[in-house]
C-alpha positions in Angstrom: 14.7 -7.5 23.8 14.0 -5.6 20.5 14.9 -5.6 17.3 14.5 -3.3 14.3 12.6 -3.9 11.1 15.6 -2.9 8.9 17.8 -5.7 10.7 14.9 -8.4 9.9 15.1 -7.2 6.6 18.9 -7.6 6.5 18.4 -11.2 7.9 15.8 -12.0 5.2 18.0 -10.5 2.4 21.0 -12.6 3.5 18.8 -15.7 3.7 17.4 -15.2 0.1 21.1 -14.9 -1.1 22.3 -18.1 0.7 19.2 -20.0 -0.5 19.8 -19.0 -4.2 23.3 -20.0 -3.8 22.5 -23.4 -2.7 19.2 -24.0 -4.5 18.8 -25.8 -8.0 18.1 -23.2 -10.4 17.5 -25.3 -13.7 13.4 -25.3 -13.3 13.4 -21.5 -12.7 13.3 -18.7 -15.5 15.8 -17.2 -13.3 18.4 -19.9 -14.6 21.3 -18.4 -16.2 20.9 -15.2 -14.3 22.8 -15.6 -11.2 25.0 -12.6 -11.6 22.0 -10.2 -11.8 20.5 -11.9 -8.8 23.5 -11.7 -6.5 24.1 -8.0 -7.8 20.7 -7.5 -6.9 21.0 -8.8 -3.5 24.3 -6.6 -2.9 22.6 -3.5 -3.9 19.8 -4.4 -1.4 22.5 -5.1 1.4 24.0 -1.8 0.7 20.7 0.2 0.8 19.6 -1.6 4.3 23.2 -0.9 5.7 22.9 2.6 4.5 19.6 3.0 6.6 20.9 1.3 9.5 22.5 4.6 9.8 20.5 6.9 8.1 17.1 5.9 9.8 14.8 7.4 7.2 11.5 6.2 7.0 11.0 6.6 3.4 14.0 4.4 2.7 12.7 2.0 4.9 9.3 1.6 2.9 11.1 1.3 -0.2 13.5 -1.4 1.3 10.5 -3.1 2.9 8.6 -3.4 -0.3 11.4 -4.3 -2.2 12.8 -7.4 0.0 9.1 -9.0 0.6 7.6 -8.4 -2.7 10.9 -8.8 -5.2 13.7 -10.5 -3.2 11.5 -12.8 -1.3 9.5 -13.9 -4.6 12.9 -15.2 -5.6 12.6 -18.4 -3.2 9.1 -19.3 -4.9 10.3 -18.5 -8.4 12.9 -21.3 -8.1 9.9 -23.8 -7.8 9.4 -24.9 -11.5 5.8 -25.1 -10.7 5.2 -21.6 -9.6 2.4 -19.5 -11.1 4.1 -16.6 -13.0 3.1 -14.0 -15.5 6.5 -14.1 -16.9 6.0 -18.0 -17.8 2.4 -17.7 -18.7 3.0 -14.7 -21.2 6.0 -16.3 -22.7 8.4 -13.6 -22.0 11.8 -14.0 -24.0 14.7 -15.1 -22.0 17.0 -12.0 -23.3 14.0 -9.7 -21.9 14.4 -11.5 -18.5 17.9 -10.7 -18.2 18.0 -7.4 -19.3 15.1 -6.5 -17.1 17.1 -7.6 -14.2 19.7 -5.2 -15.1 16.8 -2.3 -15.5 15.7 -3.4 -12.2 18.8 -3.1 -10.5 19.4 0.4 -11.9 15.9 1.7 -11.1 16.1 0.7 -7.6 19.6 1.9 -7.0 18.6 5.4 -8.5 15.6 5.5 -6.1 17.8 4.9 -3.1 20.3 7.2 -4.0 18.0 10.1 -4.5 16.2 9.4 -1.4 19.5 9.3 0.6 20.3 12.7 -1.3 17.3 14.3 -0.6 16.5 12.6 3.0 12.9 13.7 3.4 12.1 13.6 7.1 8.9 13.9 9.3 9.7 15.6 12.7 8.9 13.2 15.3 9.8 15.6 18.0 7.0 17.8 17.2 4.0 15.4 18.2 2.3 16.5 21.3 -0.4 14.9 23.2 -3.9 15.6 21.7 -6.5 17.5 23.7 -9.3 15.8 24.8 -11.9 18.0 23.0 -10.0 17.1 19.6 -9.6 13.6 20.5 -13.5 13.3 20.9 -14.3 15.2 18.1 -12.5 13.2 15.9 -13.7 9.8 17.2 -17.2 11.4 16.5 -16.2 12.0 12.7 -14.6 8.5 12.7 -17.8 7.0 13.8 -19.7 8.9 11.0 -17.4 8.0 8.3 -17.6 4.3 9.5 -21.3 4.0 9.8 -21.9 5.8 6.3 -19.1 3.3 4.5 -20.7 0.2 6.5 -24.1 0.9 5.1 -23.2 1.6 1.7 -20.8 -1.8 1.6 -23.6 -4.0 3.0 -27.0 -2.3 1.8 -26.3 -0.2 -0.9 -23.5 -1.4 -3.1 -24.1 -4.0 -5.9 -21.2 -5.7 -7.9 -21.3 -4.2 -11.5 -23.9 -1.7 -10.9 -24.0 2.1 -10.3 -25.6 2.6 -6.9 -24.7 6.0 -6.1 -25.1 9.5 -7.8 -21.5 11.3 -8.7 -21.8 13.6 -5.7 -22.2 10.5 -3.1 -19.7 8.6 -5.2 -17.3 11.5 -4.7 -18.0 11.9 -1.1 -17.4 8.1 -0.7 -13.8 8.5 -2.6 -13.1 11.6 -0.2 -14.2 9.6 2.8 -13.6 5.9 2.4 -13.6 3.8 5.5 -9.8 3.6 5.6 -10.1 7.4 6.8 -12.1 6.4 9.7 -9.1 3.8 10.4 -6.3 6.4 10.2 -7.9 8.8 12.4 -8.2 6.2 15.1 -4.9 4.9 14.5 -3.4 8.3 15.0 -5.2 9.3 18.0 -4.1 6.0 19.6 -0.4 6.9 19.3 -1.0 10.6 20.0 -3.8 10.5 22.6 -3.3 10.7 26.5 -2.8 7.1 27.8 -6.1 7.2 30.0 -8.4 8.7 27.3 -7.0 5.9 24.8 -7.4 3.2 27.2 -11.1 4.7 28.0 -11.9 4.6 23.9 -9.9 1.5 23.1 -12.9 -0.8 22.7 -14.1 1.7 20.0 -10.7 1.8 18.3 -10.5 -2.0 17.9 -14.3 -2.0 16.9 -13.2 0.2 13.8 -10.3 -2.2 12.9 -12.6 -5.3 12.9 -15.5 -3.0 11.0 -12.7 -2.3 8.2 -11.9 -6.0 8.2 -15.2 -7.1 7.6 -16.0 -4.4 5.2 -12.9 -5.4 3.0 -13.9 -9.2 3.2 -17.2 -8.6 2.3 -16.3 -6.6 -0.8 -14.5 -9.7 -2.0 -11.1 -8.5 -1.0 -8.7 -10.8 0.6 -6.5 -8.3 2.4 -8.8 -7.3 5.4 -6.1 -7.7 8.3 -3.5 -6.5 5.8 -5.0 -3.2 5.6 -5.2 -2.5 9.5 -1.6 -3.9 9.7 -0.4 -1.4 6.9 -2.3 1.4 8.7 -0.6 0.6 12.0 2.7 0.4 10.5 2.5 3.7 8.2 0.9 5.8 11.4 3.6 4.3 13.6 6.5 5.3 11.1 5.2 9.0 11.2 4.8 9.2 14.9 7.3 7.1 16.5 10.1 6.9 13.2 11.6 3.5 12.2 9.7 0.3 13.1 10.9 -1.6 16.1 9.8 -4.9 17.0 9.4 -6.1 20.9 9.7 -9.9 21.0 6.0 -10.4 22.3 4.9 -8.2 19.0 6.7 -10.9 17.0 4.7 -13.7 18.9 1.4 -12.0 18.1 2.2 -12.6 14.3 1.7 -16.4 14.7 -2.0 -16.2 15.5 -2.3 -13.1 13.4 -0.7 -15.0 10.3 -3.4 -18.2 10.9 -6.1 -15.8 11.1 -4.9 -14.0 8.0 -5.2 -17.3 6.0 -8.6 -18.1 7.1 -9.9 -14.4 6.3 -8.0 -14.9 3.1 -10.4 -17.7 1.9 -13.5 -16.1 3.5 -12.7 -12.9 1.3 -12.4 -15.2 -1.7 -15.7 -16.7 -1.2 -17.4 -13.3 -0.8 -16.0 -12.4 -4.0 -17.9 -15.2 -5.5 -21.1 -14.2 -3.6 -20.8 -10.4 -4.7 -20.3 -11.7 -8.3 -23.6 -13.6 -8.0 -22.0 -17.0 -8.5 -23.0 -18.4 -5.2 -25.6 -17.7 -2.5 -24.8 -16.3 0.8 -25.4 -19.5 2.5 -22.8 -21.1 0.2 -19.8 -18.8 1.6 -18.8 -21.0 4.2 -19.5 -24.1 2.2 -17.0 -22.8 -0.1 -14.4 -21.9 2.3 -14.6 -25.5 3.6 -14.4 -27.2 0.3 -11.0 -26.3 -0.1 -10.1 -28.9 2.7 -6.5 -29.9 3.0 -5.7 -28.5 -0.3 -6.4 -24.7 1.0 -2.8 -24.4 2.4 -1.3 -25.3 -0.8 -3.5 -23.0 -2.6 -2.8 -20.4 -0.2 0.8 -20.8 -0.6 0.5 -20.4 -4.4 -1.8 -17.4 -4.2 0.2 -15.6 -1.6 3.5 -16.5 -3.7 1.9 -14.8 -6.8 0.3 -11.7 -4.8 3.9 -10.9 -3.8 5.4 -11.3 -7.1 6.1 -7.8 -8.1 9.6 -9.1 -9.6 7.2 -11.0 -12.1 4.8 -8.2 -12.6 8.0 -5.8 -13.3 9.6 -8.2 -15.8 6.3 -9.1 -17.6 5.1 -5.4 -17.8 8.5 -4.2 -18.8 8.7 -6.8 -21.6 5.4 -6.9 -23.3 4.6 -4.5 -26.0 0.8 -5.0 -25.7 1.0 -2.9 -22.7 3.0 0.4 -24.0 0.2 2.0 -26.0 -1.5 2.7 -22.0 1.8 3.5 -20.5 2.3 7.1 -21.6 1.6 10.7 -20.0 -0.9 11.4 -22.8 -3.1 8.4 -21.7 -2.6 9.3 -18.0 -4.0 13.0 -18.6 -7.0 12.0 -20.1 -7.7 9.0 -17.4 -7.1 11.5 -14.5 -9.5 14.2 -16.1 -12.2 11.4 -16.5 -12.0 10.5 -13.1 -11.8 14.0 -11.7 -14.7 15.3 -13.7 -17.9 14.8 -11.5 -20.4 12.7 -13.0 -19.4 12.8 -16.6 -16.5 11.7 -18.8 -14.7 13.5 -21.7 -12.2 10.7 -22.8 -13.8 7.8 -21.8 -10.6 6.3 -20.4 -10.1 4.0 -17.5 -7.1 4.1 -15.1 -4.1 2.6 -17.1 -4.1 -0.4 -14.4 -7.3 -1.5 -15.5 -6.5 -0.9 -19.2 -3.7 -3.2 -18.8 -5.9 -5.8 -17.5 -8.4 -5.6 -20.2 -5.4 -5.4 -22.9 -4.5 -9.0 -21.6 -7.7 -10.6 -20.5 -10.2 -8.6 -22.9 -12.8 -5.9 -22.0 -15.5 -8.5 -21.9 -14.0 -10.0 -18.5 -16.2 -9.4 -15.4 -14.7 -7.9 -12.4 -13.0 -4.7 -11.2 -9.5 -6.0 -11.7 -6.3 -4.1 -12.2 -2.7 -5.0 -13.3 0.1 -3.8 -11.1 2.9 -2.1 -13.3 5.3 -1.4 -10.8 7.1 1.6 -10.1 10.3 0.5 -11.7 8.6 -0.7 -14.9 6.7 2.3 -15.4 9.2 4.7 -14.6 11.7 3.0 -17.3 9.0 3.0 -20.0 8.1 6.6 -19.5 11.4 8.0 -18.8 14.1 5.3 -19.3 17.7 6.3 -17.6 16.4 9.7 -16.6 14.3 8.1 -14.0 16.6 9.2 -11.4 15.8 13.0 -12.1 12.2 12.1 -11.6 12.7 10.4 -8.3 14.9 13.1 -7.1 12.3 16.0 -7.9 9.2 13.8 -6.5 11.4 13.2 -3.2 12.2 17.0 -3.0 8.4 17.7 -3.7 7.7 15.4 -0.4 10.5 17.2 1.4 9.3 20.7 0.8 5.9 19.9 1.6 7.0 18.4 5.0 9.0 21.5 5.5 6.0 23.6 4.7 3.7 21.8 7.1 6.1 21.7 10.1 4.8 24.7 11.5 1.2 23.1 11.9 -0.6 22.3 15.2 0.7 18.7 16.1 -2.4 16.8 15.3 -2.7 18.4 11.8 0.8 17.9 11.0 0.3 14.2 12.0 -2.5 14.1 9.2 -0.8 15.9 6.8 2.4 13.9 7.0 0.1 10.4 6.8 -1.1 11.9 3.5 2.6 12.1 2.0 3.9 9.2 3.3 0.7 7.4 2.2 0.9 8.8 -1.2 4.9 7.8 -1.1 3.7 4.3 -0.5 1.2 4.3 -3.2 3.7 5.7 -5.7 6.5 3.1 -4.7 3.6 0.1 -5.0 3.0 1.0 -8.5 -0.4 1.2 -9.7 0.2 3.8 -12.2 0.8 7.5 -11.9 -2.7 8.6 -13.1 -4.3 6.4 -10.3 -1.7 7.9 -7.8 -2.8 11.3 -8.8 -6.6 10.8 -8.9 -6.7 9.1 -5.8 -4.2 11.5 -4.0 -6.8 14.5 -5.1 -9.6 12.8 -3.2 -7.6 11.8 -0.2 -6.0 15.5 0.2 -9.5 16.6 0.4 -10.4 14.3 2.9 -7.3 15.1 5.0 -8.3 18.9 4.9 -11.6 17.9 6.1 -10.4 15.9 9.0 -8.2 18.8 10.0 -10.9 21.2 9.8 -12.7 19.0 12.3 -9.8 18.7 14.8 -9.2 22.3 15.2 -11.1 24.0 18.2 -11.4 27.1 17.1 -12.4 28.9 20.1 -9.3 27.7 22.1 -6.7 28.2 19.2 -8.2 31.9 18.9 -7.2 32.1 22.9 -3.9 30.4 22.8 -1.2 28.9 20.6 -0.7 26.0 22.7 0.1 24.6 26.0 3.4 22.7 26.6 3.0 19.0 26.1 -0.5 19.3 24.9 -1.8 19.9 21.3 -4.1 22.7 21.9 -6.4 22.3 18.9 
């Protein structure tokens, strides 16, 4: 038995609608805004029903993020004790109601533009990767993996500059997720026998990524691997479809994620010098039975894009940093090697400092969300920006469709990853800065992938990507 991700999102959306209709809303900041919420749910259902026919992977990404991080958050908001930036920062009630209308418009505009432009990855273009390319790319992934692990565990110190500008740029071009991306695509495009032969190494890469993310103090180790597998599967196989046994795997995976969540949190305190290494496990154990409750609250907050949207849209203290002029300066500073011209951090970091103060320790960033940023920058005319951005993605996909299969896979992943980061919404300046380095990494990976001797002899053998 199989079920599509789109169908699961439909079921979840209907569940949110029924639960909201039956629940007591008096303790929630959504009280008195039933009409906006019902309209938001109806628009989401319409988008999901359209994609049941269209089967567009870009629309699936939009809907996945919207249902999980906006609609599903409503269930937690109905609890009067919920942790929310909307409540803690005293957002005016009128701003909440108007913000919900803006969210409905922005989401609808993005969905309409995606349907009209309809960018598509040519899944039928993918062929089995040749053995030579497979092995060459595995070797490259191993080099990237080892260098990043060495930097994470033996070089990097929290709050200190440990790498020169040249090596810092190389680290931005070849992050550890680049190794994960390579093995994920090879897993999907490799011959069954060679994949089986190297499956142990591929799983090792995934475990190393989880370990590296946790040790750096992040709580999203397993989610990084799941996201990579999801995006690469979208590119190669199209809209995501679950097998029943795959759904059963999520039960132990979910339990593991909770444990790793608290382990990552403990390592955050260790990397900031607040506890010793031998106190990491003790800190995890100190949570006791309160850990599950704490996880529920933190998890709820982390998926609270609806709260982030309303708060960033409503408060004036953020507005000075959400401008094209500021973005230009922050991007220039991030791309100039070893020196700054304007001394501007990314907008997402500036938003955090605007609220918490510049003396706050940490590398925290504030998520503005695509919909709040688009309304602040472009207002009603955001629909034009959405149309132009999606048209650029479609043109880029059409331009690259004549590439060899493995190169097309990597370039397609670049475009889908950029699209995903854009919709998540940490700011256009961060999107541009990170995408420049990411693109250079993709170019380098494709350069290593190509067997120039064989490519010069032949354009390809049927069924095999002859690179």
